[in-house]
C-alpha positions as CSV (number, residue, x, y, z in Angstrom):
1,M,25.5,2.0,1.5
2,A,25.7,5.8,0.4
3,S,25.0,5.7,-2.3
4,K,21.8,3.6,-1.6
5,N,21.2,5.8,1.4
6,T,21.9,9.4,-1.4
7,S,19.8,7.6,-3.9
8,G,16.8,7.2,-1.4
9,V,16.7,10.8,-0.5
10,A,17.0,12.0,-3.9
11,A,13.7,9.3,-4.3
12,L,12.2,10.7,-1.3
13,R,12.8,14.8,-2.9
14,Y,11.1,14.0,-6.0
15,A,8.4,12.1,-4.7
16,T,7.8,15.6,-2.7
17,A,8.3,17.9,-5.0
18,L,5.8,16.0,-7.4
19,V,3.2,15.3,-4.7
20,E,3.1,19.3,-4.3
21,I,3.3,20.4,-7.3
22,A,0.1,17.7,-8.1
23,A,-1.8,19.3,-4.4
24,D,-1.5,22.8,-5.4
25,S,-3.3,22.0,-8.9
26,K,-5.9,19.8,-7.3
27,K,-4.5,17.1,-9.3
28,I,-3.5,14.1,-6.7
29,D,-6.0,11.3,-7.9
30,A,-4.7,11.9,-11.7
31,V,-1.1,11.7,-11.3
32,E,-1.5,8.9,-8.9
33,Q,-3.5,6.7,-12.0
34,D,-1.0,8.2,-14.4
35,L,1.6,6.4,-12.0
36,K,-0.3,3.4,-11.7
37,D,-1.0,3.5,-15.2
38,L,3.1,3.6,-15.8
39,E,4.0,0.8,-13.0
40,S,1.8,-1.6,-15.6
41,M,3.4,-0.1,-18.5
42,I,6.7,-0.7,-17.4
43,A,5.7,-4.5,-15.6
44,G,4.3,-5.6,-18.9
45,S,7.5,-4.4,-21.6
46,A,10.7,-5.5,-20.7
47,D,11.8,-2.9,-24.2
48,L,10.2,-0.1,-21.3
49,E,12.1,-1.5,-18.4
50,T,15.2,-1.8,-20.4
51,L,14.7,2.4,-21.1
52,M,14.0,3.5,-18.0
53,K,17.1,1.7,-16.7
54,S,20.3,1.0,-19.0
55,P,22.7,3.4,-18.7
56,L,23.3,2.7,-22.2
57,V,20.4,4.7,-23.4
58,S,21.2,8.1,-23.8
59,R,19.8,11.5,-21.7
60,D,18.3,12.9,-25.2
61,Q,16.6,9.6,-25.9
62,Q,15.2,8.7,-22.4
63,Q,14.1,12.1,-22.5
64,K,11.8,11.4,-25.8
65,S,11.0,8.4,-25.5
66,I,9.4,8.7,-21.9
67,Q,7.9,12.0,-23.5
68,I,6.0,10.2,-26.5
69,I,4.7,6.7,-24.4
70,A,3.3,9.8,-21.8
71,E,2.0,12.5,-23.9
72,K,0.3,8.6,-26.1
73,A,-1.2,7.2,-22.7
74,K,-2.8,11.1,-22.0
75,F,-1.0,11.8,-19.0
76,Q,-1.7,14.9,-16.7
77,D,1.1,17.8,-17.8
78,I,2.4,17.0,-14.2
79,T,3.2,13.7,-14.7
80,I,4.4,14.3,-18.5
81,N,6.9,17.4,-17.3
82,F,7.9,15.5,-14.0
83,L,8.9,12.0,-16.3
84,S,10.7,14.6,-18.8
85,L,12.8,16.4,-15.9
86,L,14.0,12.7,-14.4
87,A,15.1,11.7,-17.8
88,Q,16.9,15.3,-17.7
89,N,18.8,13.9,-14.8
90,R,19.7,10.7,-15.6
91,R,16.7,9.8,-13.3
92,L,14.1,7.4,-14.3
93,N,16.2,4.7,-13.4
94,M,15.4,5.3,-9.6
95,L,11.2,5.6,-10.6
96,S,10.1,2.8,-8.4
97,S,11.6,4.1,-5.4
98,I,9.7,7.5,-6.7
99,I,6.4,5.8,-6.9
100,N,6.5,4.4,-3.6
101,A,7.5,7.5,-2.4
102,V,4.8,9.2,-3.6
103,R,2.3,7.0,-2.8
104,M,3.1,7.4,0.9
105,D,3.5,10.7,0.8
106,I,-0.4,11.0,-1.2
107,S,-1.1,8.5,1.6
108,R,-0.4,10.6,4.1
109,L,-1.8,13.8,2.9
110,R,-5.7,11.5,3.0
111,G,-4.7,9.9,6.6
112,E,-4.1,6.6,5.5
113,I,-1.5,3.8,6.1
114,S,0.3,2.2,3.7
115,A,-0.1,-1.5,3.6
116,Q,2.5,-3.2,1.6
117,V,1.3,-6.6,0.7
118,S,3.3,-9.3,-0.9
119,S,1.7,-12.6,-2.2
120,A,2.2,-15.9,-3.5
121,F,-0.8,-15.3,-6.5
122,K,-1.9,-12.3,-8.4
123,L,-5.0,-10.8,-6.3
124,S,-8.3,-9.4,-8.6
125,K,-9.4,-6.3,-7.8
126,E,-12.4,-7.6,-6.1
127,Q,-9.4,-9.5,-3.3
128,E,-7.9,-6.5,-3.4
129,N,-10.5,-4.0,-2.1
130,A,-12.0,-6.9,0.3
131,L,-7.7,-6.6,1.9
132,Q,-8.3,-3.3,2.5
133,E,-11.3,-3.4,4.0
134,S,-10.1,-6.1,6.3
135,L,-7.3,-4.2,7.1
136,T,-9.1,-1.0,7.4
137,K,-11.4,-2.9,9.8
138,A,-8.6,-4.4,11.3
139,M,-6.6,-0.7,11.8
140,G,-8.9,1.4,12.8
141,Q,-8.0,3.4,10.1
142,T,-8.2,3.8,6.4
143,V,-5.5,1.7,4.4
144,A,-3.6,1.8,1.1
145,V,-2.5,-1.2,0.2
146,K,-0.3,-2.0,-2.6
147,V,0.6,-5.7,-4.1
148,D,3.6,-7.1,-5.6
149,V,3.3,-11.0,-6.3
150,Q,6.0,-13.3,-5.4
151,E,5.2,-16.6,-6.2
152,D,8.0,-18.5,-4.2
153,L,6.8,-16.6,-1.4
154,I,5.9,-19.3,1.6
155,G,2.8,-19.0,3.4
156,G,0.8,-17.1,0.6
157,M,1.2,-13.6,2.3
158,V,2.8,-11.4,4.0
159,V,1.4,-7.6,5.3
160,T,3.8,-4.9,5.9
161,V,1.9,-1.7,7.4
162,G,3.9,1.4,7.9
163,S,7.4,0.1,8.6
164,Q,6.6,-2.4,10.8
165,M,5.0,-6.3,9.5
166,I,1.6,-6.7,10.5
167,D,0.8,-7.7,14.5
168,D,-0.6,-11.4,15.4
169,S,-3.7,-10.0,16.2
170,V,-4.1,-8.7,12.6
171,K,-2.8,-11.6,10.8
172,R,-5.5,-13.8,13.2
173,K,-8.3,-11.2,11.5
174,L,-7.2,-12.1,7.9
175,E,-6.5,-16.1,7.8
176,R,-9.7,-16.8,6.6
177,L,-9.7,-14.5,4.1
178,K,-5.9,-15.7,3.3
179,I,-7.1,-19.4,2.9
180,A,-10.1,-18.4,0.8
181,M,-8.1,-16.2,-1.4
182,K,-5.8,-19.5,-1.7
183,S,-8.7,-21.3,-2.6
184,N,-9.9,-18.9,-5.0
185,A,-6.5,-18.8,-6.4
186,N,-6.3,-23.1,-6.8
187,N,-9.6,-23.1,-8.2
188,N,-8.5,-21.1,-10.7
189,A,-5.8,-22.9,-11.6
190,S,-7.4,-26.5,-11.2
191,D,-10.5,-24.3,-14.3
192,Q,-7.5,-23.2,-16.4
193,K,-6.0,-26.9,-16.4
194,V,-9.4,-28.1,-17.5
195,A,-9.7,-25.6,-20.6
196,N,-5.8,-26.8,-21.5
197,Q,-7.3,-29.8,-21.7
198,N,-10.0,-29.4,-23.4
């Protein structure tokens, strides 16, 4: 438990440093986009995930590889230097926690509150936007939404705002949206089934 707490503190420290540098350079939006793109790249590549997390990959190899990847992706210099520092300090395995902390820091700077959404199916961009709009209206404050897909989730969707599960009144306001999303997901699955048969 102590080790986990130590890692959490380290993630917050790195995140705070990155956000402060990005804010001073007026590049918060660009750095945020870099991190979103990197998350997508990691999710789509088992090799990249191994590079980040495996203790068998040397410090130098991690540093060189992540720098090449970041430069090819045309990330901001701030982001490239930050990732290089993480590799140098053997902290790339904490990247997910650091990115979450960065996202929360940026949301606070913007006067937003963060919502973590676990969904049984992948949401389209339009659905994410509709969900964000609905949560913003329900909470009376701008809400930044982060969606994770958990296919074994019962109930379709779980929303956590800040550190607490969303309250029942907001759940009721979201019910129709959830049903519409689930219906759309089922329709997409049916269309795919028909396409496969043809």
